[in-house]
Legacy VTK file of the C-alpha trace (Angstrom):
# vtk DataFile Version 3.0
C-alpha trace
ASCII
DATASET POLYDATA
POINTS 87 float
-42.861 59.051 36.206
-42.702 59.539 39.957
-40.271 57.408 41.943
-41.408 55.648 45.073
-39.619 56.764 48.234
-37.011 54.391 49.586
-38.348 52.534 52.622
-35.947 52.360 55.550
-36.140 51.494 59.226
-36.117 54.226 61.853
-32.521 53.306 62.803
-31.426 53.480 59.150
-33.127 56.853 58.740
-31.263 58.230 61.758
-27.951 56.922 60.389
-28.650 58.439 56.960
-29.387 61.808 58.548
-26.162 61.526 60.582
-24.156 61.066 57.371
-25.939 63.980 55.707
-25.495 66.231 58.744
-21.796 65.391 58.946
-20.814 65.654 55.287
-23.197 68.394 54.102
-21.603 71.106 56.232
-18.789 73.227 54.769
-16.286 71.315 56.930
-17.736 67.957 55.917
-17.729 68.894 52.235
-14.034 69.813 52.460
-13.277 66.493 54.170
-15.216 64.649 51.473
-13.287 66.511 48.757
-10.028 65.525 50.463
-11.113 61.879 50.689
-12.118 61.977 47.020
-8.716 63.387 46.035
-6.900 60.752 48.093
-9.023 57.660 47.448
-11.226 58.370 44.435
-8.714 57.493 41.750
-7.736 54.365 39.903
-7.628 51.220 42.034
-5.679 48.838 39.830
-1.942 48.559 40.444
-0.218 46.313 37.917
1.583 43.457 39.638
0.395 44.315 43.164
-2.856 42.620 44.103
-2.581 43.780 47.721
-2.267 47.466 46.826
-5.134 47.056 44.356
-7.239 45.517 47.117
-6.337 48.286 49.586
-7.269 50.982 47.088
-10.511 49.208 46.224
-11.542 49.008 49.880
-10.729 52.694 50.372
-12.796 53.658 47.335
-15.674 51.444 48.481
-15.709 53.313 51.786
-15.724 56.659 49.979
-18.552 55.453 47.725
-20.603 54.435 50.774
-20.205 57.870 52.338
-21.275 59.581 49.094
-24.230 57.199 48.731
-25.422 57.792 52.293
-25.137 61.572 51.852
-27.198 61.409 48.638
-30.076 59.369 50.093
-32.095 62.251 51.595
-32.418 63.669 48.056
-33.969 60.401 46.845
-36.877 60.540 49.261
-37.133 58.322 52.297
-40.017 56.764 54.119
-39.985 54.832 57.379
-41.191 51.314 56.737
-43.788 49.861 59.019
-42.403 47.512 61.616
-43.885 44.060 61.485
-44.426 42.451 64.847
-43.683 38.761 65.051
-46.444 36.666 66.498
-45.532 34.733 69.602
-46.465 31.058 69.558
LINES 1 88
87 0 1 2 3 4 5 6 7 8 9 10 11 12 13 14 15 16 17 18 19 20 21 22 23 24 25 26 27 28 29 30 31 32 33 34 35 36 37 38 39 40 41 42 43 44 45 46 47 48 49 50 51 52 53 54 55 56 57 58 59 60 61 62 63 64 65 66 67 68 69 70 71 72 73 74 75 76 77 78 79 80 81 82 83 84 85 86
């Protein structure tokens, strides 16, 4: 079963390639490993909702970076721009 490519705008495609170019280099991979070691662990801190929230936000950011880096492997396609009709 073949998956359909993910349709993205031209601006999104450029941003996705920026993430991949940044974090797919040896330097970027080391930075990503460091971020994973620092922020990829458990978020919950018993009795401290604020620390739990801080850790959750940090992990969400790390997850976004990893997601954006993985997108070129999924297959991307620029979606057609729809022009709005002027009335």
